[in-house]
C-alpha positions as CSV (number, residue, x, y, z in Angstrom):
1,M,19.7,-19.3,13.7
2,V,16.2,-18.3,14.7
3,L,14.3,-16.7,11.3
4,Q,12.2,-13.8,12.0
5,L,9.1,-12.9,10.2
6,H,8.5,-9.1,10.2
7,V,5.0,-8.3,9.2
8,W,2.1,-5.4,9.7
9,G,0.8,-6.0,12.9
10,P,-2.6,-7.6,14.4
11,A,-6.2,-6.0,13.4
12,F,-9.6,-7.4,13.6
13,A,-9.3,-10.4,15.4
14,L,-6.3,-11.1,12.7
15,P,-2.9,-11.7,13.2
16,S,-1.8,-9.1,10.3
17,I,-3.8,-6.0,8.7
18,D,-2.0,-6.9,5.5
19,A,-3.1,-10.2,3.4
20,Q,0.3,-10.9,2.1
21,C,1.4,-10.6,5.6
22,L,-1.4,-13.1,6.9
23,A,-0.3,-15.6,3.9
24,A,3.3,-15.5,5.0
25,I,2.1,-16.3,8.6
26,A,0.2,-19.1,7.5
27,Y,3.0,-20.6,5.4
28,C,5.3,-20.5,8.3
29,S,3.3,-21.8,11.2
30,E,2.8,-25.0,8.6
31,V,6.0,-25.4,7.7
32,L,8.6,-24.2,9.9
33,P,9.0,-25.6,13.5
34,K,7.7,-23.3,16.5
35,D,11.3,-22.9,17.9
36,S,12.6,-22.2,14.4
37,W,11.1,-18.7,14.0
38,E,9.7,-15.4,15.3
39,L,6.7,-13.2,14.2
40,I,7.2,-9.8,15.4
41,A,5.0,-7.1,14.0
42,S,7.0,-4.4,13.3
43,S,4.9,-2.8,11.3
44,D,7.4,-0.4,9.4
45,P,8.3,-1.3,6.1
46,S,11.7,0.6,6.7
47,V,13.0,-2.0,9.0
48,S,13.4,-4.3,5.5
49,P,16.1,-3.2,2.9
50,T,13.4,-3.4,0.5
51,G,10.9,-1.3,2.2
52,E,8.4,-3.9,2.2
53,L,6.4,-6.4,4.5
54,P,6.3,-9.5,5.1
55,A,10.0,-9.8,5.5
56,L,11.9,-12.6,6.3
57,Q,15.2,-12.0,8.0
58,N,17.7,-14.6,8.5
59,G,20.9,-12.7,10.2
60,S,22.0,-10.6,7.2
61,I,19.9,-11.8,4.5
62,W,16.7,-9.9,4.1
63,V,13.6,-11.7,1.6
64,S,10.4,-9.6,1.0
65,R,7.3,-10.9,-0.3
66,F,5.3,-13.8,0.0
67,R,6.4,-16.0,-3.2
68,N,10.2,-14.6,-2.3
69,I,10.1,-16.1,1.1
70,V,8.4,-19.6,0.0
71,D,11.1,-19.9,-2.4
72,Y,14.0,-19.0,0.0
73,L,12.8,-21.3,2.6
74,R,12.6,-23.8,-0.1
75,Q,16.4,-23.1,-0.9
76,Y,17.5,-22.7,2.8
77,S,16.1,-26.0,3.8
78,E,17.1,-28.2,0.9
79,G,13.4,-28.9,0.3
80,A,12.3,-30.0,3.8
81,W,10.4,-26.7,4.4
82,N,7.9,-26.9,1.6
83,L,4.7,-27.5,1.6
84,D,4.2,-27.8,-2.1
85,Q,7.1,-30.6,-2.6
86,D,3.9,-33.3,-3.1
87,L,2.7,-31.7,-6.3
88,D,3.0,-32.8,-9.6
89,D,3.8,-30.4,-12.7
90,V,0.0,-29.8,-13.4
91,Q,-0.9,-28.9,-9.8
92,K,2.1,-26.8,-9.6
93,A,1.2,-24.8,-12.4
94,D,-2.3,-24.7,-11.5
95,S,-1.0,-23.1,-7.7
96,V,0.8,-20.6,-9.7
97,A,-2.3,-19.4,-11.7
98,F,-4.8,-19.6,-9.0
99,S,-2.2,-17.6,-6.5
100,S,-1.8,-14.9,-9.2
101,F,-6.0,-14.9,-9.7
102,I,-6.4,-14.6,-5.9
103,E,-4.0,-11.6,-5.3
104,S,-5.1,-9.8,-8.4
105,R,-8.4,-10.0,-7.7
106,G,-8.4,-10.5,-4.3
107,Q,-5.8,-7.3,-3.4
108,S,-8.6,-4.7,-5.7
109,L,-11.8,-6.0,-3.4
110,I,-9.7,-5.8,-0.1
111,D,-8.5,-2.1,-1.2
112,L,-12.4,-1.1,-1.9
113,Y,-13.4,-3.0,1.6
114,L,-10.9,-1.5,3.8
115,Y,-9.9,1.8,2.3
116,V,-11.9,3.1,-0.3
117,T,-15.6,2.8,1.2
118,S,-15.2,5.7,3.9
119,Q,-17.5,4.6,6.4
120,N,-14.9,1.1,6.9
121,Y,-11.9,3.2,6.5
122,Y,-12.6,6.0,9.1
123,N,-14.3,4.4,11.6
124,N,-12.4,0.9,11.7
125,T,-9.2,0.7,9.2
126,S,-7.7,3.9,10.4
127,P,-8.0,3.6,14.0
128,A,-6.8,0.2,13.4
129,Y,-3.7,1.5,12.0
130,G,-3.6,4.0,15.3
131,S,-3.3,1.6,17.7
132,L,-0.3,-0.6,15.8
133,L,2.2,2.2,14.5
134,Q,4.6,4.1,16.5
135,W,4.9,8.4,16.1
136,P,5.3,9.6,14.0
137,N,4.4,6.5,11.8
138,Q,0.6,6.6,12.9
139,W,0.0,9.7,11.2
140,I,2.5,9.4,8.3
141,L,1.6,5.9,6.8
142,P,-2.3,5.6,7.1
143,P,-2.8,8.5,4.5
144,K,-0.1,7.2,2.3
145,L,-1.6,3.5,2.3
146,H,-5.1,4.8,1.8
147,G,-3.8,7.0,-1.2
148,A,-2.2,3.7,-2.8
149,A,-5.3,1.7,-2.3
150,K,-7.2,4.4,-4.7
151,T,-4.8,4.6,-6.8
152,R,-4.4,1.0,-7.3
153,T,-8.7,0.7,-7.7
154,E,-9.1,3.6,-10.0
155,H,-9.4,1.4,-13.2
156,L,-12.3,-0.4,-11.1
157,G,-14.9,2.5,-11.5
158,L,-16.1,2.5,-8.0
159,S,-14.4,6.2,-6.5
160,S,-17.9,6.9,-5.5
161,L,-17.4,4.5,-2.7
162,D,-14.9,7.1,-1.3
163,L,-17.3,9.2,0.6
164,Q,-17.5,11.6,3.4
165,A,-19.4,11.1,6.4
166,M,-23.1,10.5,6.6
167,E,-23.3,13.8,8.4
168,D,-21.3,15.7,5.7
169,Q,-23.2,14.0,3.1
170,R,-26.8,15.4,4.8
171,K,-25.0,19.0,5.2
172,R,-24.4,19.1,1.5
173,E,-27.9,18.1,0.3
174,H,-29.0,20.6,2.7
175,S,-26.6,23.3,0.9
176,A,-27.8,22.4,-2.5
177,A,-31.5,22.8,-1.1
178,V,-30.8,26.4,-0.1
179,A,-28.9,27.5,-2.6
180,S,-31.6,26.0,-5.1
181,G,-34.0,28.9,-5.0
182,Q,-31.0,31.4,-5.7
183,I,-28.6,29.7,-8.6
184,P,-29.9,28.0,-12.0
185,S,-31.0,24.0,-11.1
186,N,-28.4,23.1,-14.0
187,L,-25.7,24.9,-12.2
188,I,-26.2,22.9,-8.6
189,Q,-23.8,19.8,-8.1
190,Q,-25.5,17.1,-7.3
191,P,-24.2,15.3,-3.8
192,R,-22.6,12.1,-4.1
193,D,-24.3,8.9,-3.0
194,T,-23.8,7.2,0.3
195,V,-22.8,3.8,0.7
196,S,-26.1,2.7,1.9
197,K,-27.6,4.6,-1.3
198,L,-25.0,3.3,-3.5
199,L,-25.5,-0.5,-2.2
200,G,-29.4,-0.1,-1.8
201,R,-30.7,0.4,-4.8
202,T,-29.3,-3.0,-7.3
203,A,-30.6,-0.6,-10.1
204,Q,-27.3,1.7,-10.1
205,T,-24.7,1.0,-11.9
206,N,-22.0,0.6,-9.2
207,Q,-24.0,-2.1,-7.7
208,F,-23.9,-4.2,-10.5
209,R,-20.2,-3.5,-10.9
210,L,-19.6,-4.7,-7.3
211,E,-21.6,-7.6,-7.7
212,A,-19.6,-8.8,-10.9
213,L,-16.3,-8.2,-9.0
214,T,-17.1,-10.3,-5.8
215,A,-19.2,-13.2,-8.1
216,D,-15.7,-13.3,-10.4
217,F,-13.6,-13.9,-7.3
218,F,-15.6,-16.1,-5.2
219,E,-17.5,-18.4,-7.4
220,P,-14.2,-20.0,-9.0
221,L,-12.9,-20.7,-5.6
222,E,-15.9,-22.0,-4.6
223,A,-16.7,-24.5,-7.5
224,M,-12.5,-25.6,-6.8
225,L,-13.4,-26.3,-3.1
226,A,-16.4,-28.2,-3.9
227,R,-14.5,-30.8,-5.8
228,S,-11.6,-31.1,-3.3
229,K,-13.9,-31.0,-0.5
230,T,-11.2,-29.8,2.4
231,C,-8.6,-27.6,0.5
232,L,-8.6,-25.5,-2.2
233,L,-5.3,-27.9,-3.5
234,P,-4.5,-30.5,-1.3
235,A,-0.9,-30.8,-0.6
236,D,-1.0,-34.5,0.0
237,D,-3.7,-37.5,0.2
238,N,-3.7,-36.3,4.2
239,N,-5.5,-33.3,2.7
240,N,-2.6,-30.8,4.1
241,P,-2.9,-27.1,2.6
242,S,-0.8,-26.0,0.0
243,S,1.0,-22.7,-0.6
244,L,-1.9,-21.6,-2.3
245,D,-4.3,-22.4,0.6
246,C,-2.1,-19.9,2.7
247,V,-2.5,-17.1,-0.4
248,A,-6.0,-17.8,0.1
249,L,-6.4,-17.9,3.8
250,G,-4.7,-14.2,3.5
251,Y,-7.2,-12.5,1.7
252,L,-10.3,-14.4,2.3
253,S,-9.7,-14.1,6.0
254,L,-9.9,-10.1,5.4
255,A,-12.8,-10.2,3.6
256,L,-14.7,-12.7,6.1
257,V,-13.6,-11.6,9.6
258,P,-13.2,-8.3,10.2
259,E,-16.5,-6.3,11.9
260,L,-16.8,-3.6,9.8
261,T,-19.2,-0.5,9.7
262,F,-20.5,-1.7,6.1
263,P,-19.7,-5.0,5.7
264,W,-20.0,-5.8,2.0
265,L,-17.7,-7.9,1.3
266,R,-18.3,-10.2,3.8
267,D,-22.0,-10.5,3.2
268,A,-21.1,-11.1,-0.5
269,M,-18.7,-14.2,0.4
270,R,-21.5,-15.4,3.0
271,A,-24.2,-15.6,-0.2
272,K,-21.9,-16.4,-2.9
273,A,-19.9,-18.8,-1.4
274,P,-21.1,-20.5,1.9
275,L,-18.0,-23.3,1.4
276,L,-15.6,-20.9,0.9
277,A,-16.2,-19.1,4.4
278,A,-16.4,-22.4,6.3
279,Y,-12.9,-23.4,4.6
280,T,-11.7,-19.7,5.6
281,E,-12.8,-20.1,9.3
282,R,-11.4,-23.7,9.6
283,M,-8.0,-22.9,7.8
284,R,-8.2,-19.6,10.2
285,S,-8.2,-21.8,13.3
286,R,-5.7,-24.1,12.1
287,C,-3.2,-21.3,11.3
288,F,-3.8,-18.6,13.9
289,G,-5.4,-20.5,16.3
290,D,-9.2,-20.7,18.0
291,A,-8.4,-17.3,19.8
292,P,-9.1,-14.0,18.4
293,V,-5.6,-12.1,18.1
294,E,-5.3,-8.8,19.7
295,P,-3.1,-6.1,18.9
296,K,-1.2,-6.3,22.6
297,H,-0.6,-10.2,22.1
298,A,2.1,-8.8,19.7
299,F,3.6,-5.8,22.2
300,Q,3.2,-7.9,25.3
301,P,3.5,-11.6,24.3
302,V,1.8,-14.5,26.2
303,P,1.8,-18.1,25.2
304,A,0.0,-18.4,21.9
305,A,-0.5,-20.5,18.9
306,L,2.2,-17.9,17.2
307,P,5.6,-17.1,18.1
308,W,5.4,-13.8,18.9
309,R,8.0,-11.5,20.0
310,A,7.8,-8.0,20.9
311,P,9.2,-5.1,18.5
312,E,11.9,-2.8,19.1
313,R,11.1,0.7,20.0
314,I,11.4,3.0,17.6
315,S,14.6,5.0,18.1
316,V,15.4,8.7,17.7
317,A,17.6,7.8,14.3
318,A,14.7,6.0,12.9
319,V,12.5,9.0,13.7
320,G,14.4,11.3,12.3
321,S,15.0,9.0,9.0
322,T,11.4,8.5,8.9
323,L,10.4,12.5,8.9
324,L,13.2,13.0,6.2
325,G,11.9,10.5,4.0
326,T,8.7,11.9,4.0
327,L,10.2,15.4,3.4
328,A,11.5,13.8,0.4
329,D,8.5,11.8,-1.0
330,N,6.6,15.0,-1.3
331,T,9.4,17.1,-3.0
332,P,9.2,16.5,-6.6
333,F,12.6,15.8,-7.4
334,L,13.8,13.9,-4.8
335,R,10.4,11.8,-5.2
336,E,11.2,10.7,-8.4
337,V,14.8,9.6,-7.4
338,R,13.7,7.5,-4.7
339,Q,10.9,6.0,-6.6
340,N,13.3,4.8,-9.4
341,R,15.6,3.4,-6.7
342,R,12.3,1.6,-5.2
343,L,11.9,-0.1,-8.4
344,K,15.6,-1.2,-9.0
345,Q,15.9,-2.6,-5.6
346,A,12.4,-4.3,-5.6
347,V,13.5,-5.8,-9.2
348,E,16.4,-7.0,-7.9
349,A,15.0,-8.7,-5.2
350,D,12.3,-10.4,-6.7
351,S,13.1,-13.9,-8.0
352,E,9.8,-13.6,-10.5
353,F,11.6,-11.5,-12.4
354,S,14.0,-13.2,-15.2
355,S,17.4,-11.9,-16.1
356,V,16.5,-9.8,-18.8
357,E,13.6,-8.4,-17.4
358,K,15.9,-7.3,-14.1
359,Q,18.3,-5.8,-16.7
360,V,15.7,-4.1,-18.6
361,L,13.9,-2.4,-15.6
362,S,17.2,-1.7,-13.9
363,S,18.4,0.1,-17.1
364,Y,15.0,2.2,-17.2
365,A,15.4,3.4,-13.4
366,D,18.8,4.1,-14.2
367,S,17.9,6.2,-17.3
368,S,14.9,7.8,-15.5
369,N,17.5,9.2,-12.9
370,K,19.8,10.3,-15.4
371,D,16.8,12.0,-17.5
372,M,16.0,13.6,-14.1
373,L,19.2,15.1,-13.3
374,L,20.0,16.5,-16.8
375,S,16.2,18.3,-16.8
376,V,17.8,19.8,-13.4
377,A,21.0,20.7,-15.0
378,T,19.3,22.1,-18.3
379,A,16.8,24.2,-15.9
380,V,19.8,25.3,-13.8
381,A,21.9,26.4,-16.2
382,G,19.2,28.1,-18.1
383,T,18.7,30.3,-15.3
384,A,22.1,31.3,-14.7
385,A,22.3,32.5,-18.5
386,L,19.1,34.4,-18.3
387,V,20.2,36.0,-15.1
388,G,23.4,36.9,-16.8
389,Y,22.2,38.0,-19.9
390,M,19.7,40.3,-18.1
391,V,22.8,41.6,-16.3
392,H,24.7,42.2,-19.3
393,V,21.8,44.2,-20.9
394,G,21.8,46.5,-17.9
395,L,17.9,44.8,-16.6
396,L,19.9,44.0,-13.2
397,S,22.3,45.7,-12.0
398,F,24.5,45.7,-8.7
399,S,24.8,48.9,-6.8
400,T,28.3,49.6,-4.8
401,G,28.0,53.6,-4.2
402,G,26.3,55.5,-1.2
403,V,22.8,56.0,-0.9
404,E,20.9,59.1,-2.1
405,E,19.8,61.0,0.7
406,E,16.5,62.1,-1.0
407,E,15.3,58.3,-1.2
408,E,12.6,57.6,1.4
409,F,13.8,54.4,2.6
410,E,17.5,53.7,3.2
411,Q,19.4,50.8,1.2
412,D,22.2,48.9,2.3
413,A,25.4,49.0,-0.3
414,G,25.4,46.2,-2.6
415,V,21.7,45.4,-2.6
416,L,20.4,44.0,-6.0
417,Q,18.5,46.7,-8.0
418,I,16.4,46.6,-10.9
419,D,16.7,49.2,-13.8
420,P,13.0,49.3,-15.3
421,G,14.4,51.9,-17.8
422,S,16.5,48.6,-19.3
423,A,13.0,46.5,-19.9
424,A,12.4,47.7,-23.3
425,D,16.1,46.6,-24.0
426,F,15.8,43.5,-22.9
427,L,12.1,42.7,-24.1
428,G,13.6,44.1,-27.7
429,A,16.3,41.5,-27.5
430,F,13.5,38.5,-28.1
């Protein structure tokens, strides 16, 4: 059985636009024989039962997320497909700790770099998704991913990176100048800084925050690489990479390789961690090949370093399911139910949770759904009781007789009529 790795498609000369997918691709390219797996740029989380990418498919078995894929490959091969098999206990603990560090800190920086920074998102990231996705996902998924990235980075206090285009900024400044002669100065809303202003003046708070974020991420990895020379955590005496190096490549390559309108993260990496930048280029060439990856490689596979297979065309049923899912996600009641269901599925599929944690989170999802259903039932019952009471006191009545000729507009029998004279009776009841 040939394993199939479903990922977000190529962008920015890399085989995927997603860091976790890049890590999974790097790991599979290192540990799996080339004829034993296929790389499919599905670019659609709905292909996986858990609704996540990357997702490894082995027949009817689906495994999502990088760490779960690593664990599954180790178990499936009885230890043969395991980059970390030669690590001792201390090294394995270091691998887990640094992997968590890279994923948490790196994801925030990638979110800020590709999605929150307006120039980069609108000029580079959004068009990249447009070349990957099929209709209607090309209109649905990018705004959803954009919003999720902004939500994940709200705690960093750098929302001012989410700017409108420079032309919009100039228009706001012009409008403020025109209005300044008519509106008191203390009531004029000052336009937000552009990215160039934000990062060009070192005295600004946001500049210091970005400097601190990039330093906290790059400097520990640079120091770690300075000790090991070749890899962050060599898997053996031959300095072959470990799973930690695959995780690092996923996030560092998105920081270094893309040619973006405002490359502040790439500039910070080159300035603060030159060894790390060289290491990323070296690992990229080893795992992904020397030639830049283009989107057409995923849809029209040619002989390459990676075993691409063209994804299936989206079906009518899949289009309908996507549209219905989008409608449900924008309906308050249904959105809560679907979120709880996704939480339960993700918890059950994640091997990092203990049995007790899985039970607690699953119980939470079930109780949230029950509370939601109880709230809806209470609202419906209350509305029905109110309507019944209004009919009982005479505020609402159903006429079944004929229509009087002196009325200006004719009304058919059986139409609901409101008796305004009974309003006093209704209000008096309260």
